[in-house]
N, C-alpha and C positions, 0 to 999 in steps of 0.2 A: 504494500500500500504506500502511495507517495506521501511524503512528509509535508509539513506546513509550507516550507520554502517553495516546493513545487506548485502548490495551489496559489500561493501569493504571487509567484512569477507569472502564472497563467492569468490570474485576475488582473495584474498590472498590465499585461499585454493587451487585454481586452478593454481596458479603461485608459486610453491614451489621450483622448480629447479633453482639453481644459474645461469645457462646458460640462462634459459628463462627470469629470472629477468633482467639480463644484456642486452639481446637482446631487451626486452621491454623498458629498460632504454635508449637505443639508438634509437629504432624504432619509438616510439611514438613521441619524439621531432622531428625526421626526417619528420614524416607525417605532423606535424604542420608547420614545416619550409617549406615543399613542398607546402602546401596550401597557406602560406604567399607569397612565391615566385610566385605561379600561379596568385595570386591577383595582384602582381606587374608586371605581364605579362612577367616574366622570364620563358618562357615555358619549355625549356630544363632542366634547373636546378630544377624548381618546380616539373616537372613530375619525374625527376630522384630521388629526395628526397622522394617524395610521394610513388612511387613504391618501392624504396629501403627500406623505413620504413616498409611497409607491408611485404616485403620479410623477414626482420628481425623478425617480429612478428610471421609469419607463421613458420619460421625455429625454433623459440623458442618453439612453440607448437608441432612441429614435434619431437624435442628432448625430450620434456616432455611427449609426448604421449597422449595429449588430444586436444580437439577442442577449438578454441578461444571462450572466454566468450560471445562475442556479438552474437553468434549463439543462446544463450538463450534469448536474447532481446536487442533491440537497446540502452537501458539505459547503457549497459556496454561500449558503445562507449564514454560515458561521465565519467564513473567510472574509466576506464583505465588511462587517464591522471592524475586524482586525485590520484590514487594509486601510479603511478610513482613518482609524486611530493612528496608524503608522504614517499616513500622508499628512495628517494634521500635526503630528509631532515633528516630522521633518520640516514642515512649513514654519512652525512656530520656533523651532530651534535653528532655523536657517541652514539646515543641512540637506535640503531637498536637492536631489541629483536629477540631471536631465537624462533622458534615454538617449541611446546612440543616434536614433533618427532625428531627435530634437537638436542634439549637439551638431550633427552634420548640417542641418538646414541653417542653424545659426552661424556656423563658420562659413558656409557658402555665401550667406547674405552679407557677412562682414567682409569677405574677400571681394565680392562684387562692388560693395560700396567703397572700398579702398582701392579698387582697380584703377581709377582715374587719378589718384593722388600720386605725386612725384615724390621720390625718396630724397630727402635732404641729408647731406653729410655734415 
């Protein structure tokens, strides 16, 4: 059975769009808040947060053009919150790394913007 690192890498691969990451960063905590509110019998608030969170997740996948990871297996229902916590921690700590494709596109755009500049000695 694959370990957590495998699932996290797969989840990260399927959530590369900035909008999808943002919507997951909002949606997953909303789902958990909705569950908590439902347990406290705050039915309207709980249902609103729960459904709203799922709408954010599905909208993010619509924007990115792929299916939610949990369609591959229910384990991703646990991986998602861990991934969001990791992304939030990296963002807040300032250690967020860019993927290879993001880094390549950034260096290409920097190279092209500096292409017309002359080198001074």
